[in-house]
Structure formats: C-alpha cells, structure tokens
C-alpha positions, 0 to 999 in steps of 0.5 A, a space after each residue: 499499499 505504498 502511495 506513489 504521492 506525497 499529499 495525503 488524502 483526508 475522506 470523510 465518513 458519512 451514508 455513502 461511506 458507511 459500509 466496510 467494503 465502501 471504506 476499504 476501497 476507499 483506503 485502497 483507492 488513496 484516502 490516508 486519513 478517514 474523518 468522522 464529522 460529529 455534527 452528523 455522528 452519534 457516540 455509537 455511529 463514531 465507535 462502529 466506524 473508529 472499528 471498522 476502521 481499526 479492522 481495515 488497518 489490520 487486514 491490510 497491515 498499514 497505519 491509518 489516521 482518525 480524525 474526529 471533528 468536533 461541531 463547535 457552537 451552532 449559532 442560530 436565530 429562532 422561528 417566526 409565525 409564518 415559518 419564514 420572512 421575507 426581509 428586503 433591502 433597507 428595512 429595520 430588523 431587530 433581533 432579541 431575546 424574546 422567545 416570542 416567534 418572529 414576524 417581519 420586524 423582529 425574531 429571537 436570537 436564543 444567544 445572549 452571549 452574541 447580543 451582549 457582544 454586538 456593537 454598530 457597525 457589526 455584521 449578521 450573515 444569515 444562512 451562508 450570507 444569502 442575508 446581510 444585516 448590519 447593527 444600527 444600535 444596541 440595547 440590553 437584550 436587543 440589536 437593531 439591524 438593517 438589512 443590507 442584502 434582502 432574502 428569505 430567512 426561515 426558522 432556525 437558519 445559521 448565523 455567522 458573525 465576521 465582525 464580533 468576537 463572542 467571549 465563549 468556549 469554542 467548545 459547547 457540552 456536545 463537544 465536550 461530550 464527544 470529544 471525551 467519547 472520541 479519546 476513549 477510542 483512540 482516535 488520533 486527531 481531533 479538529 476543532 471548529 470555529 476557533 477565534 483565540 489561542 485560548 480556544 486551543 489551549 482549552 482543548 489541549 488541556 483536555 486532551 493531553 498527549 492522548 491526541 493530536 489538536 488541529 484548529 480549524 481557521 474559518 473565522 476572521 478572528 482566527 486570522 487575525 491571531 494566526 500565529 499565536 493559534 499556531 503555536 498551541 496547535 498541532 496542525 491547521 485546516 483551511 476551512 474554506 467553506 465558513 471562512 468565504 462565508 465570513 470574509 469575501 471570497 476573493 480574499 480566500 485563495 490568499 489566505 489559504 496560501 498564507 495559512 499554508 505558509 504559516 503551518 510550513 515555516 512552523 513545521 506543522 501539517 496543513 490540510 486544505 478542506 471544503 468543496 475541492 471536487 464539489 461536482 463529484 457529489 453528483 458527477 462521477 468526473 470534477 470540473 476542470 476548476 475543482 481539478 486546478 484547485 486541488 492542483 494549487 493546493 498540491 503546488 503550495 505543499 499542503 500536506 492533506 487534501 480533504 473530501 467532505 460530501 464527496 466521500 460522505 453522501 456523494 454518489 461517487 465516493 470512491 471515484 473521488 478519492 481516486 480522482 484527488 489520488 490521480 491529480 496529486 500524483 500527477 502534479 508531484 511528477 511535473 517537472 516544475 514541482 520540485 522547484 515550486 516546492 524548494 521556492 517555498 522552503 522556509 529557514 529553519 529554527 535555531 534548534 538541533 532538530 531543525 539543524 538535522 532535518 536540514 543537513 539530512 535534506 542537504 545530504 540527501 539532494 547532493 548525493 542523490 539519494 532516493 530515501 530518508 529513513 527516520 527512527 522516531 518514537 514519537 514522530 516528531 524527526 519525521 514531521 520535521 524531516 517533512 517540513 524541509 519537504 525533501 525530493 527523496 521519500 521519507 520513511 519513518 520507522 517507530 515502535 508506536 503505532 499511535 505515532 505512525 497513525 498520527 503521521 498518516 495525515 503528514 506530507 511524504 511520510 511512509 511510516 512502519 511500526 518496527 521495534 526500536 532499533 537497538 544499537 547502531 548497527 541494527 538501525 542501518 541494517 533494519 532501515 536498509 531491510 525495510 527500504 528494499 522490502 517496501 520498494 523504496 530502494 534497490 540492492 547497491 544503493 545508499 539510503 540516509 538514516 536519521 536517529 536519536 541517540 540513545 534510542 527510544 529518547 523523544 526529541 534527541 535527534 542527532 545522528 545522521 549516517 549513510 548506508 547501502 542496501 546489501 543483498 543479505 537486507 533485502 529479505 524484508 523484515 
C-alpha cells in the first residue's frame, strides 16, 4: 500500500461510506486518513466507524489515521410565526431575546452572548451569507439592524458573525461529550471548529493532553487576526474554506489559503486544505476542470493533505472522488516544475538541533541524490521535522509506536512503518536498509540516509545521521 504521491488524502465518512467494503475501497483508492464529523455522527456511529477503520488497518497492515471533527457552537435564529419571512433591503429588523415567534420586524436570537457582544457597525450573515444585516444600535437583550442584502429567512437558519468576537468557549457541552467519547476510542486527531483565539485551542489541549493531536480549523476572521498565536499552540491547521468564504469576501480566500499554508510550513506543522475541492463529484463521476486546478494549487503549495467532505460522505461517487484526487496529486508531483516550486517555498530553519539535523539530512540526500531518508522516531517528531523540509527523497518513518504511525498518516510524504525500536547503531542501519528494500524504496547497491536519536527511544533526541548501502542480505524484509 505504498502511495505514489506525497500529499495525503482525508476522506470524510458518512451515509455513502458507512459500509466496510466501501471504506476499504476508499483506503485502496488513496485515503490516508478518515474524518468523522460529529455534526452528523452519534457516539455509537463514531465507535462503529473507528472499529471498522481499525479492522481495515489490521487487514492491510498499514497505519490509518482517524480525525474526529468537533461540531463547535452552532448559532441560529429562532422561529417565525409563518415559518419564514422575506427581508427587503433598507428595512429595519430587530434581533432580541424574546422567545415569542418572530415576524417581519423581529426574531429571537437565542444566544445572549451574541447580543451582549454586538456593536453598531457589526455584520450578521444569515443562512451562509444569503442575507446580510448591519447593526445600527444595541440595548440590553436587543440589537437593531438594517437589511443590507435582502432575502428569505426561515426557522433556525445559521448566523455568522465576521466582526464579532464572542467571549465564550469554542467547545459546547456536546463537543465535550463528543471529545471524551472520541478519546476513549483512541482516535489520532481532534479538529476544533470555529476557533477565534489561541485560548480556544489551549482549552482543548488541556483536556486532550497527549492522547491525540489537536488541529485548529481556521474559518473565522478573528482566527486570521491571531493566526501565529493559534498555530503556536496547535499541532496542525485546517483551512476550512467553506465558513471562511462566508465570513470573509470570497476573493480573499485564495490568498488566505496560501498565507495559512506558508505559516504552517514555516512552523513545521501539518496543514490541511478543505471544503468543496471536488464538489461536483457529489453527483458527477468526473470533476470540473476548475476543481482539478483547485486541488493542484493545494498540491503545488505543499499542503500536507487535501480533504473530501460531502464527496465521500454523502456523494454518489465516493471511491471515484478519492481515486481522482489521488491521480491529481500523483500527476502534479511528477511535473517537472514541481520540485522547483516546492523548493522555492522552503522556510529558514529554526535555531534548534532538530531543525539543524533535518536540514542537514535533506542537503546530504540531495547532494548524493539519495532516493530515501529513513527516520527512526518514537513520537513521530523526527518524521515531522524531515517532512517540513519537503525533500526530494522519499521519507520512511520507523517507529515502535502505532499511535505515532497513525498520526504521521496525515503528514506530507511520510510512509510510516511500525517496528521495534533499534537496539544499537548497527541494528538501526541494517533494519532501515531491510525495510527500504522490502517496501520498494531502494534497491540492492543503492545508498539511503538514516536519521535517528541516540540513545534510542529518547523522544526529541535526534542527533545522528548515517549513510548506508542496501546490501543483498538486507533485501529479505523484516
């Protein structure tokens, strides 16, 4: 199951991919990580999907990552007497705390934290931005607005607040229950929705501890304003372009995508590009040319992973969508211009031993034109640091910890293999060569570069680089 591409694929599970046979086919087609969206999954459904993925993992003897995506706070208007109203441009409309069904002039906004945070000039987007209101004045439990973009508003439509920072947690009671259930199942990644500030991520990290990795979804303008701080306390970022495109002008999203990707790469943390990548494949067996270009752009930017949402969760062609995304990744990475584009985006290394070793490893591999970098890693951090350099060589991470291997399934270019830790430097080199040959990364007589930490089994102690030949007696696997 060696992939022929560096970029990873995340496939969301749902009604179209609830069957074990379909999920196994998605993995064969190219899915490296499976996403479980807690907006639509019960705890029982989540447990069943985790068990199914682990069963497939065992069958194929390859680590598979599992990402649980927390729903986050869902802000909605209340209900109307007639079920819906048509708001016209220039009309006054009031949002208040009165639970009485609304009419043409007002409706309940059952979120006191929003009413307390609104200020004149703030915008409210209703139903994914179809209707735009601007606040003209505020009073206790009430906000007067003016309709700037007309449209129909019906019961319980969603509300977005691009100008308002809400002083509440990004995690609801439901999210906390979902989080504990997911951690009990040993999932690998937790994605936090609607992050506004680094404190949101820190709150999640305090609960998760070291039981999973934390991914911050960037989908609000408030998060963009504090991007560096959020990234510092996160293990990874997701460019959640759907909600980001609702709360910010659409023409700004491509530039933000590039900025977020560059920021994550500079800090050596995985970055995922998500939402509507192959949207037409929900109902069509082939994507549009624009969608192919969209995926290609993310690959050229060096994103660690690209994600499918409804395409694999509820679409008619989930397997075809994954296979198509995989082919796009392979083709783009085989383009003559690809190495030059990736190299031009490299960031300066941090002044740490791990970064110095990672840069030196890449330079030696490229100077000697070596096909493979083998990284011995207990926690996965060495594999992650090597991947940050986006080397031209393939990357194999050898780890004694299945949890580290599963987490690395999300990371650009890393092929993780679970094996017992090296006993000494000779064993380190011999087994690295054996795995390289057995997995088809190098042939007898070729050299590979091996990076590890000595003494072995010490997290964060990467300090050893070695070049070794793959010899005939090492090509038997192991």
